[in-house]
C-alpha positions as CSV (number, residue, x, y, z in Angstrom):
1,M,-13.6,-31.8,7.5
2,T,-14.1,-28.0,7.8
3,A,-13.5,-28.1,11.5
4,A,-10.3,-30.0,11.1
5,V,-9.1,-27.6,8.4
6,D,-9.9,-24.6,10.6
7,R,-7.3,-26.0,13.1
8,L,-4.5,-26.3,10.6
9,E,-1.3,-24.6,11.4
10,R,2.4,-25.0,10.7
11,G,2.9,-28.1,12.9
12,S,-0.2,-29.9,11.6
13,D,-0.3,-33.0,9.4
14,W,-1.0,-31.6,6.0
15,S,-0.5,-34.8,4.0
16,A,-4.2,-35.5,3.6
17,R,-5.1,-32.0,2.7
18,H,-5.8,-30.8,-0.9
19,V,-5.2,-27.1,-1.1
20,T,-6.0,-25.1,-4.2
21,V,-4.0,-21.9,-4.6
22,A,-5.6,-19.3,-6.9
23,G,-3.0,-17.1,-8.6
24,I,0.7,-17.8,-9.4
25,G,2.0,-14.3,-8.6
26,I,4.3,-13.5,-5.7
27,A,1.8,-14.4,-3.0
28,G,0.4,-17.5,-4.8
29,Y,3.9,-18.9,-5.7
30,A,5.1,-18.5,-2.1
31,A,1.9,-20.1,-0.7
32,A,2.2,-23.1,-3.0
33,D,5.9,-23.5,-2.2
34,A,5.3,-23.4,1.5
35,L,2.3,-25.8,1.5
36,V,4.1,-28.4,-0.6
37,Q,7.1,-28.2,1.9
38,L,4.6,-29.0,4.7
39,G,3.4,-32.1,2.8
40,A,0.0,-30.8,1.4
41,Q,-1.4,-31.9,-1.9
42,V,-1.2,-28.6,-3.8
43,T,-2.9,-27.4,-7.0
44,I,-2.2,-23.9,-8.3
45,V,-4.4,-22.3,-10.9
46,D,-4.2,-19.0,-12.8
47,S,-6.3,-17.6,-15.7
48,A,-3.1,-16.2,-17.4
49,D,-0.7,-18.3,-19.4
50,G,2.2,-16.0,-20.2
51,E,6.0,-16.4,-20.0
52,R,6.2,-15.3,-16.3
53,Q,3.4,-17.7,-15.3
54,R,5.0,-20.6,-17.2
55,E,8.4,-19.9,-15.6
56,R,7.0,-20.1,-12.1
57,A,4.9,-23.1,-13.1
58,G,8.0,-25.1,-14.2
59,V,9.6,-24.6,-10.8
60,L,6.4,-25.6,-8.8
61,E,5.8,-28.6,-11.0
62,A,9.3,-29.8,-10.2
63,L,8.3,-29.6,-6.5
64,G,5.2,-31.7,-7.0
65,V,2.6,-29.0,-7.4
66,R,-0.2,-29.5,-10.0
67,V,-0.4,-26.4,-12.1
68,H,-3.2,-25.3,-14.4
69,L,-2.7,-22.2,-16.4
70,G,-5.4,-20.6,-18.5
71,Y,-7.9,-21.9,-15.9
72,D,-11.6,-21.4,-16.2
73,G,-12.2,-20.3,-12.6
74,S,-14.2,-23.3,-11.2
75,M,-12.9,-24.9,-8.0
76,P,-11.1,-28.2,-8.5
77,V,-12.9,-31.3,-7.2
78,G,-11.7,-32.5,-3.8
79,T,-10.4,-29.1,-2.6
80,D,-10.3,-28.9,1.2
81,V,-9.2,-25.2,1.4
82,V,-8.8,-22.4,-1.2
83,V,-5.9,-19.9,-0.8
84,V,-6.6,-16.8,-2.8
85,S,-4.2,-14.2,-4.1
86,P,-5.1,-10.5,-3.6
87,G,-5.8,-10.1,-7.3
88,L,-8.9,-12.2,-7.3
89,R,-12.1,-10.2,-6.7
90,P,-14.5,-11.5,-4.0
91,S,-17.0,-12.1,-6.8
92,D,-14.6,-14.5,-8.6
93,G,-16.2,-17.8,-9.6
94,M,-13.8,-20.0,-7.6
95,I,-14.4,-18.0,-4.4
96,V,-18.1,-18.0,-4.9
97,D,-18.1,-21.8,-5.5
98,A,-16.0,-22.4,-2.4
99,L,-18.1,-20.3,-0.1
100,R,-21.3,-21.8,-1.5
101,S,-20.0,-25.3,-0.8
102,G,-18.7,-24.5,2.7
103,T,-15.0,-24.8,1.6
104,P,-12.8,-22.5,3.7
105,V,-11.2,-19.6,1.8
106,W,-8.0,-18.0,3.1
107,G,-6.0,-15.1,1.9
108,E,-2.3,-14.7,2.0
109,L,-2.4,-13.0,5.5
110,E,-4.5,-15.9,6.9
111,L,-2.1,-18.6,5.6
112,A,1.0,-16.6,6.8
113,W,-0.5,-16.2,10.3
114,R,-1.2,-20.0,10.5
115,L,2.4,-20.8,9.3
116,R,4.2,-18.7,12.0
117,D,6.7,-20.4,14.2
118,A,4.8,-21.9,17.1
119,D,7.5,-21.4,19.7
120,E,8.8,-17.9,18.9
121,P,6.4,-16.2,16.5
122,A,7.2,-12.7,15.5
123,A,4.8,-9.9,16.4
124,W,2.9,-8.3,13.6
125,L,2.3,-4.6,13.2
126,C,-0.1,-4.0,10.4
127,I,-0.6,-1.0,8.2
128,T,-3.4,-0.4,5.7
129,G,-5.0,2.7,4.2
130,T,-5.8,4.1,0.8
131,N,-2.5,6.0,0.6
132,G,0.8,6.1,2.5
133,K,1.0,2.4,3.3
134,T,4.4,1.7,1.9
135,T,6.0,4.8,3.2
136,T,4.6,4.2,6.7
137,T,5.7,0.5,6.6
138,L,9.2,1.4,5.7
139,M,9.4,4.1,8.3
140,L,8.2,1.6,10.9
141,E,10.8,-0.9,9.7
142,S,13.5,1.8,10.1
143,I,12.3,2.7,13.6
144,L,12.3,-0.9,14.7
145,R,15.8,-1.5,13.4
146,A,17.0,1.6,15.2
147,A,15.6,0.0,18.4
148,G,17.7,-3.1,17.8
149,Y,14.9,-5.5,16.8
150,R,15.2,-8.2,14.2
151,T,12.6,-7.1,11.7
152,T,11.6,-6.6,8.1
153,A,8.8,-5.1,6.0
154,A,6.7,-7.6,4.2
155,G,3.2,-8.3,2.7
156,N,1.7,-5.9,0.1
157,I,5.0,-4.1,-0.1
158,G,6.3,-6.9,-2.5
159,T,8.2,-9.2,-0.1
160,S,6.2,-12.4,0.5
161,L,4.9,-12.5,4.1
162,I,4.7,-16.3,3.8
163,D,8.4,-16.6,2.9
164,V,9.3,-14.4,5.8
165,V,7.3,-16.4,8.4
166,M,8.6,-19.7,7.0
167,H,12.3,-18.8,6.9
168,D,13.3,-15.7,8.9
169,A,13.9,-15.5,12.7
170,L,12.5,-12.2,13.6
171,D,11.1,-10.3,16.6
172,V,8.6,-8.2,14.8
173,I,7.3,-7.7,11.2
174,A,6.0,-4.5,9.7
175,V,3.2,-5.8,7.5
176,E,1.8,-3.7,4.7
177,V,-1.8,-4.7,4.0
178,G,-3.7,-3.9,0.9
179,A,-7.5,-4.0,0.9
180,P,-7.7,-7.0,-1.5
181,Q,-5.8,-9.0,1.1
182,L,-8.3,-8.5,3.9
183,P,-11.7,-10.2,2.9
184,F,-10.4,-13.7,3.8
185,V,-8.7,-13.1,7.1
186,H,-10.1,-15.1,10.0
187,T,-7.6,-15.6,12.8
188,M,-4.8,-13.0,12.3
189,S,-4.3,-11.1,15.5
190,P,-1.7,-8.3,15.2
191,T,-0.1,-6.6,18.2
192,A,-1.1,-3.2,16.7
193,S,-2.7,-2.1,13.5
194,V,-3.6,1.1,11.7
195,C,-5.7,2.4,8.8
196,L,-4.1,5.6,7.7
197,N,-6.9,7.0,5.7
198,I,-9.9,6.2,3.5
199,A,-10.7,7.5,0.0
200,D,-12.3,6.0,-3.1
201,D,-10.1,3.2,-4.5
202,H,-10.4,-0.4,-5.7
203,L,-14.1,0.2,-6.4
204,D,-13.7,-2.0,-9.5
205,H,-12.4,-4.8,-7.2
206,F,-15.0,-4.5,-4.4
207,G,-18.0,-3.2,-6.3
208,S,-18.7,-0.3,-3.9
209,L,-17.1,2.1,-1.5
210,D,-19.0,0.5,1.4
211,A,-17.5,-2.9,0.6
212,Y,-14.0,-1.4,0.3
213,V,-14.3,0.3,3.7
214,A,-15.6,-2.9,5.2
215,A,-12.6,-4.7,3.9
216,K,-10.2,-2.1,5.2
217,A,-11.8,-2.3,8.7
218,R,-10.9,-5.9,9.0
219,V,-7.3,-4.9,9.8
220,Y,-8.4,-4.0,13.3
221,E,-10.1,-7.3,14.1
222,R,-8.5,-9.2,17.0
223,T,-5.8,-6.5,17.4
224,Q,-4.2,-7.1,20.8
225,D,-2.7,-3.8,22.1
226,A,-3.3,-0.7,20.0
227,A,-5.8,0.1,17.2
228,V,-4.4,3.2,15.7
229,Y,-6.7,5.7,13.8
230,N,-6.3,9.0,12.0
231,G,-7.7,11.7,14.1
232,Q,-8.4,13.7,10.9
233,D,-10.3,10.9,9.2
234,D,-13.5,10.1,11.0
235,T,-14.0,6.9,9.0
236,T,-10.9,5.3,10.6
237,L,-12.1,6.2,14.1
238,Q,-15.5,4.6,13.3
239,M,-13.7,1.5,12.1
240,V,-11.9,1.2,15.5
241,E,-15.0,1.8,17.5
242,A,-16.8,-1.0,15.6
243,A,-13.9,-3.5,15.7
244,D,-13.9,-6.7,17.7
245,V,-10.5,-6.3,19.3
246,I,-8.9,-8.3,22.1
247,E,-9.9,-7.1,25.5
248,G,-7.5,-4.4,26.8
249,C,-6.7,-3.1,23.3
250,R,-6.5,0.7,23.3
251,A,-7.7,3.2,20.6
252,I,-4.7,5.5,19.8
253,G,-5.1,8.5,17.5
254,F,-2.6,10.5,15.5
255,T,-3.1,14.1,14.3
256,L,-1.1,16.9,12.7
257,G,-2.4,19.2,15.4
258,V,-1.9,19.3,19.1
259,P,-2.8,15.8,20.4
260,A,-5.3,15.0,23.1
261,P,-4.5,12.2,25.7
262,S,-4.1,8.8,24.0
263,M,-2.9,10.5,20.8
264,L,0.3,11.4,19.0
265,G,0.6,14.8,17.3
266,V,2.7,17.9,16.6
267,V,3.4,20.8,18.9
268,D,5.6,23.7,17.7
269,G,7.3,21.5,15.1
270,I,7.9,18.6,17.5
271,L,6.4,15.1,17.1
272,V,5.0,14.2,20.5
273,D,3.4,11.2,22.3
274,R,0.6,11.6,24.7
275,A,-0.4,7.9,24.5
276,F,2.4,5.7,25.7
277,I,3.5,7.6,28.7
278,D,2.4,7.4,32.4
279,D,1.2,11.0,32.8
280,R,-0.5,11.6,29.5
281,E,-3.2,13.9,30.9
282,S,-0.7,16.7,31.5
283,H,2.6,15.7,29.7
284,A,3.9,14.8,26.3
285,Q,7.0,12.9,25.3
286,E,9.1,14.4,22.5
287,L,9.8,11.8,19.8
288,A,11.4,13.8,16.9
289,V,11.1,17.1,15.1
290,V,9.3,17.7,11.8
291,A,12.7,18.3,10.2
292,D,13.6,14.6,10.9
293,V,10.9,13.5,8.5
294,Q,12.0,13.5,4.8
295,P,10.2,14.9,2.9
296,A,8.5,16.9,5.6
297,A,5.2,17.4,3.6
298,P,2.1,17.2,5.9
299,H,1.0,13.8,4.7
300,N,4.4,12.4,5.3
301,V,4.5,13.8,8.8
302,A,1.2,12.0,9.3
303,N,2.8,8.8,8.1
304,A,5.6,9.2,10.5
305,L,3.2,9.7,13.4
306,A,1.4,6.5,12.5
307,A,4.6,4.6,12.3
308,A,5.7,6.0,15.6
309,A,2.4,5.0,17.2
310,L,2.8,1.4,16.1
311,A,6.4,1.3,17.2
312,R,5.5,2.8,20.6
313,A,2.8,0.2,21.0
314,F,5.5,-2.4,20.6
315,G,7.6,-0.7,23.3
316,V,10.1,1.2,21.2
317,P,11.9,4.0,23.1
318,P,11.5,7.7,21.9
319,S,15.2,7.9,20.8
320,A,14.6,5.0,18.3
321,V,11.7,6.8,16.7
322,R,13.9,9.8,16.1
323,D,16.9,7.8,14.9
324,G,14.7,5.6,12.7
325,L,13.0,8.6,11.0
326,R,16.4,10.3,10.4
327,T,17.9,7.2,8.7
328,F,14.7,6.4,6.8
329,V,15.2,6.4,3.0
330,P,11.9,6.9,1.0
331,A,10.9,4.3,-1.5
332,D,11.2,5.1,-5.2
333,H,8.4,6.9,-7.1
334,R,7.0,8.6,-4.0
335,I,7.4,12.4,-4.3
336,A,11.0,11.7,-5.5
337,L,12.8,14.7,-6.9
338,V,14.3,13.7,-10.2
339,G,16.1,17.0,-10.6
340,T,15.8,20.7,-11.3
341,A,16.6,22.8,-14.4
342,E,16.0,26.4,-15.3
343,G,14.3,26.9,-11.9
344,V,11.8,24.1,-12.6
345,S,11.6,21.0,-10.3
346,Y,10.6,17.6,-11.7
347,V,9.0,15.2,-9.2
348,D,8.1,11.6,-9.7
349,D,5.1,10.5,-7.7
350,S,4.1,7.6,-10.0
351,K,2.9,5.7,-6.9
352,A,-0.1,8.2,-6.7
353,T,-2.4,5.6,-8.4
354,N,-5.7,7.1,-7.2
355,A,-7.3,10.5,-6.9
356,H,-6.7,10.8,-3.1
357,A,-3.0,10.1,-3.5
358,A,-2.7,12.6,-6.3
359,Q,-4.5,15.3,-4.3
360,T,-2.1,14.7,-1.4
361,S,0.8,15.1,-3.8
362,L,-0.6,18.2,-5.5
363,M,-1.1,19.9,-2.1
364,A,2.7,19.6,-1.3
365,F,3.6,22.2,-4.0
366,P,2.4,25.7,-4.7
367,S,2.6,25.9,-8.5
368,I,2.4,22.8,-10.6
369,V,2.3,21.5,-14.1
370,W,0.5,18.2,-13.5
371,I,1.0,15.0,-15.6
372,A,-1.9,12.8,-15.0
373,G,-4.0,9.9,-16.4
374,G,-4.0,6.2,-16.9
375,M,-6.7,3.6,-15.8
376,A,-9.2,5.6,-13.6
377,K,-10.7,2.6,-11.9
378,G,-14.2,4.2,-11.9
379,Q,-13.0,7.3,-9.9
380,D,-14.4,10.8,-10.1
381,F,-11.8,13.6,-10.1
382,G,-14.1,16.5,-9.4
383,D,-13.1,17.0,-5.7
384,L,-9.4,16.7,-6.6
385,V,-9.6,19.4,-9.2
386,R,-11.7,21.7,-7.0
387,V,-9.1,21.5,-4.2
388,A,-6.0,21.8,-6.4
389,R,-7.1,24.2,-9.2
390,E,-5.4,27.3,-7.7
391,R,-2.1,25.4,-7.8
392,L,-2.3,24.3,-11.4
393,R,-0.2,26.1,-14.0
394,G,-1.2,23.5,-16.6
395,V,-2.1,19.9,-17.0
396,V,-0.8,17.2,-19.4
397,L,-3.0,14.2,-19.8
398,I,-2.0,10.6,-20.8
399,G,-3.6,7.2,-20.7
400,V,-6.8,5.4,-21.6
401,D,-9.1,7.3,-19.1
402,R,-7.6,10.8,-19.5
403,A,-11.0,12.1,-20.6
404,A,-12.3,11.5,-17.0
405,I,-9.8,14.0,-15.7
406,A,-10.3,16.3,-18.7
407,D,-14.0,16.5,-17.9
408,A,-13.3,17.4,-14.2
409,L,-10.9,20.1,-15.3
410,A,-13.4,21.5,-17.8
411,R,-16.1,21.7,-15.1
412,H,-14.0,23.0,-12.2
413,A,-10.9,24.6,-13.7
414,P,-11.8,25.8,-17.2
415,D,-9.0,28.4,-17.3
416,V,-6.2,25.9,-16.7
417,P,-4.4,25.0,-20.0
418,V,-4.8,21.3,-20.8
419,I,-2.7,19.3,-23.3
420,D,-4.0,15.9,-24.4
421,V,-1.3,13.3,-25.3
422,A,-3.4,10.7,-27.2
423,S,-0.7,8.2,-28.0
424,P,-1.2,4.8,-26.2
425,D,2.5,3.9,-26.4
426,T,5.0,4.1,-23.5
427,G,6.9,6.7,-25.6
428,A,4.1,9.1,-24.9
429,M,5.8,9.9,-21.6
430,V,8.6,11.7,-23.5
431,D,6.0,13.9,-25.3
432,A,4.2,14.5,-22.0
433,V,7.3,15.7,-20.2
434,R,8.3,18.0,-23.1
435,Q,4.8,19.5,-23.2
436,A,4.9,20.0,-19.4
437,A,8.4,21.6,-19.5
438,A,7.1,24.0,-22.1
439,L,4.2,25.1,-19.8
440,A,6.4,25.4,-16.7
441,H,7.9,28.7,-15.4
442,A,10.8,29.1,-13.0
443,G,9.6,28.2,-9.5
444,D,7.1,25.6,-10.8
445,T,7.1,21.9,-10.2
446,V,6.4,19.4,-13.0
447,L,4.7,16.7,-11.1
448,L,3.9,13.1,-12.2
449,A,1.0,12.2,-9.9
450,P,-1.2,10.3,-12.3
451,G,-4.2,9.6,-10.0
452,C,-4.7,6.4,-12.0
453,A,-3.3,2.9,-12.4
454,S,-0.5,2.4,-14.9
455,W,-1.4,-0.9,-16.7
456,D,-2.9,0.6,-19.8
457,M,0.5,1.9,-21.0
458,F,3.2,0.6,-18.6
459,E,4.2,-2.6,-16.8
460,D,3.5,-1.0,-13.4
461,Y,3.9,2.3,-11.6
462,T,7.6,1.7,-11.2
463,D,8.0,1.4,-15.0
464,R,5.9,4.6,-15.4
465,G,8.1,6.5,-12.9
466,R,11.4,5.3,-14.6
467,R,10.2,6.4,-18.0
468,F,9.2,9.8,-16.5
469,A,12.7,10.2,-15.0
470,D,14.3,9.1,-18.3
471,A,12.2,11.6,-20.2
472,V,13.2,14.4,-17.8
473,R,16.8,13.7,-18.3
474,Q,16.4,13.9,-22.1
475,L,15.2,17.5,-21.9
476,P,17.7,19.9,-23.4
477,A,17.8,21.9,-20.2
478,F,19.1,18.8,-18.4
479,R,21.7,18.1,-21.0
480,A,22.9,21.7,-20.6
481,A,25.3,22.7,-17.8
482,G,22.5,24.2,-15.7
483,G,20.6,20.9,-15.3
484,R,21.2,18.5,-12.4
485,T,19.6,15.2,-11.5
């Protein structure tokens, strides 16, 4: 039975297959919908039983899917294959039961790869990394569009990859890949792939940094043409060196410095390619200028170079890289300027949900009042504070694990003023912004870069960022004639 399941693809006979889908979120819902369209016997389970889950359950039940909400986690009897949503930890009871019994376990990426159109499948260009995934994915999408390709961004970015492969006629897909999507990928073979960087994150999900890194490294497995690494992050190079790629696949680096052959980098403010040209030993191809990248902070230039490397691996001409970067519009809540008032800038980087992302954000501004805190996910903030302390005018802390950041500040930046906002309510953001504004001087940046997840107080990082922007606009300085948003 397992061998037959391993050969399943879009054109297979699914009618005798019982597939259990774990999770009724975006990925799980799309998986169940696609599988029932293919004729499979589908059961979907979820431990939650809220309004959103019930709404989706009603639609799926009308399609013939068996739905169990408030499920206890054991694998349903008769399951031929389990499709798991990214939210389930590898240690989840259903996954453990399946693996112990020899039942195949697939993630969203694996199922989507199997459900591609057999005659004209779109190429996949895959992006993972602790930080910068969404920005790089959207930059890549913009570059591909500028080159005239039928394309979209999908995956961890919030657009179901399964829906895309089932319904859209495309040439190439920019696939954002989160670490929780990678443990159960078996046949996916992207045209090119990149891991942007590695830092502590998702340790609560994987149990250790080593397990997290091992999951990230799977993005390179079976890569066909280009395995792209960060020349300033040795771990990503080690991943590429250890990866089992398709014969002929090249290792391509990117760097903020002058690139060596087989790398992309920056020379005198120009983004250049020494990887995808004929005479790369002695020449470089201009792709764009740093000013074409918005915002042109160093980490964002690195994102642009990674996107350019993937695009060039797919055959995109240099002019399309330039045009795509110029027309790229950054996603919300990623170093987004809300406005300025009385010489103080207010910046929303609510997407900085881990310490590494917060550090990157802090290094983009010279003098900062930092709003931080939330669910720390087991992180240590000592290194972040040591690196950023000279930039900190003051810190305002919110959220359930704010004490972890307060401790790091006490140890490594004891002279920096710290204000603790103890309220667990979403309205605490208004107080936090007022306190931050009171600490700030002209020329400072009030920066929301929490370094933590948002779920202790907010629906998600988007909700947190919106509430920050709303609180900024309530400040008296913004209601006065001098404020602008």
